[in-house]
N, C-alpha and C positions, 0 to 999 in steps of 0.2 A: 203175731208172736215171731218169736227166732226157733226153727225146729232143728229136732236132731241131723246129723248127715245119716246119710246111709254109708253102714260099714261096707264097704265094697274096694276088695282088695285086688290092684292090677286089671282095672276095665279099662282108664284113660290109658286107652294104647294106640288113637288113631292116627294112622297116619297124618302123613304134613299135606294141609290142602293151600291152594293157592285160588286166593277168590281177590273179583275187584270189585271196590263201590264206587259211590261216585261223591259218600260219604256213612259221617260214625254219628250217631247218637246216643248216649252216653246213659244210663239212671247215676246217680251220687250213692245212694246210700248202700254198701253192702254187694258196691260196684266199683267205685274209683276209691272209698276209704268203710271204712269198718265202723261206723258208730256203735255199735247197738248199745257194749256198758253205758256209753254216757246216755244214749236216751234210755236207756234203763233207768238210772237214777231220777232222770227228766221225769219221769211217766210218772215218779215214785215220789216226785217233787208236787206236780201236777196234781194227781191220786185226790196228795191228803187235801190238797189246798179246796179240790172240789168233794174232797168224802164219800172217794169211790174205789175200790178196791186199784190195788192199781196193777197185781196180776191178769185184771179181768179186763180194761184200759190193752192191756201189752197185749195181748191174745188176739185183736184185733188188726194195731194201729204199726205194722209196717207194713212199709209200701204204699200206705193212706194218706192224702192230706188233711195234720193236723185241722182246719177245721171239720172237715167231717167228721175225728174221732169225737170229737170236744162238741159236736151236734148233739152226740147221741146225751150226754150228760150232764149239760149249761149251754142254753142256746146263745144267751146273755155272751158268753167268752165267743162265741166262735162269729167272729171279728173277723177283719184281715189285721187290724192293729193290733190286738190283742196276740194274734200268730206271730205275724214278723215279729212282734217284741220279746218273747216266750220263746224262741227259739231263734233270735240271732242274740240269747243267753247263752245259752247251750254249749255251743265251740268256747267261749269268755271261763261257763264256768269249769266246765268238762276234757276238756283240752287234751288233759294229757291220760286219759280212755282213750284216744282215736286212734285204731292204724291205719297205714294205706291199706287195700292188699296187693299182693303180689304181682307187680307188672306192673299196675299201676304209671304208675311214674315215671317210667321210660317208656312205655307205650305212650301219653300223653304230651313229653317231651319230642316222642319221634314226629308226634304229627302234625306240633306247632313248628318246627325244624323244616317242613318242607311246604307252612299255610293247606296244609291239607284242612279243609273244611270238615268239619264235628261239631258240637255244642251237647251240652249235662238236659237232659228234659227229665226231672226232678220235680215228686210230692213231697221235697221241701219249701219255704222260702225262699228268698233269695241274701236274707241275712244269711240263714245260717248258712249256703252256699255256700255263698261269698267267702263267712267265720272260715268254715272247714279248711276252704284253699288256701285262703289264708295265714293258718294256723298250721298247716300243717306243708305250705310252699308247696302249693301244685297248680301247675300250669293252670293257667283262667282262656276259656275259650271265650274267643267273639259273640257266643252268639248261645245265649244260654235261655230256655224257659223253667220255669217255677209254677207253684200251685196257683200262685192269686190271677196266674195267667190267661189259667182256665175254670170254666163254670163246671164240669164232669173231671174227675179226678182219675185215675188209674180204674180197673179194666177198661178204661172210652178212653179208644184214640187219640181224645182231643190233642193229648200233651203232644204225640207225636208226629201231626199231620201238624203242628204249630211247628214241632222240629222241623220238619221236609220242606218247608216256605219257608222259614228263620235263616237254611242253609240256599232257597235258593233255587228248589230243586223240584219244584213240582208245575211250573212252567215246561219244564224239560220233561213233567211224564216219567221224569228218575224211581217214584216210592219202591222197584221193584227190586234195585240196587241199591239202598239209603239200611244200612244196618246201624241196627239196633242189640246195645248187650247190656243185658239185667240182668240182676240174682232177681226179683220175689215173680211170682206166677201176674201176680195183676201186672204188673208191670210187662212180660211176658204176653200177655192177653192180647195187652194194652197196643207194645211192637206190629202183634201180626195181622193183629182188626185195622193196621194205620198202613198193610201192604210192607212191612219189608221185616228183612229174614232177622231175625234173631242168634242174640249167642246168648245162654247163659248161663250163669255164671253156679257154683256149686258153693258158694260163700254162707247159702242167711238159712235154705229152702232143703227139705229132700229130693235127690235125685229123685222120686219118683214121683213129685207134684210138679219140678220144671219139666220131666216127660210129658208130662200128662196137660202144660201149658203152652205144649207145640214148640217146644226151641228148637229151633235148627241144628245147631251145635250144644251138646251140654258139655264144662271143661272146669277145672278143677281150680279156674284163677285168670289173672294176665296176661300172667306171663306163660298162656297157651295162644295167646295174640300178639304178632312183631308186623308188622310195614313192611315189607320188601322193596316198594319204590313207591317214585308216586306216576304217574305215566299220562304220558308229556300227550297235547293236548287241551284241546278248548275244555274242556268237562275237569279238568284237575281230577281224575280217579288216580287213584292208590288201592296197589298192591298189599291183599294179610294173610301172613300166613295161620294155618290153622292149626294147630297141633297139637296130643294126647290129649285128643273129646273122645266123646264115652263112645263105643261100643255097642251098638241095639244087637 
């Protein structure tokens, strides 16, 4: 469920900080794009088909894999063929209802420009993720972890551990230098459990829930995260500036 954001004025005033990371793992919905209106329409459609109040589904669906949500109501539809089909339709049917998270386009483009190691790690299926990236004309990562790649979804750390593997960083013992960017409490918990530092975006959930989930920084959106440079060296590290974080 998308929660009302805390009404805290003048608190996102943290000074600029510079940090070095070996790689970045992004969540998708609420982090790169905000498809809340599209997903709401989608679950209203599916809820009618299932005979379930869509409001009940929406209370627990955000940040959760659709296959896990469907399993609560109809085991017969909790399979990857069905989930991939219905999620692949979302960008096609409701593409006009999504917007990019401020700062996402420029950050992804800058990472691609320097050939940085980054990936998307999402609870959505591959057709959903690639569909949104195509519709929004955003940079596609070379590495992608989707719902069907793991047996346990967020808050389990499996997806982020796999993301670290796909960036080629596990053998280097680099877990502590991998940054996760997330908006949901479940995703933040997953990133922390995988041994990463986490930026929590105050785009979909209350600041209090983001704080309770253990985010290392809380910012309003990706305009607070800027690539400064790629550090020359064997590891290809990157320097990021994090500014206007929530002051605790």
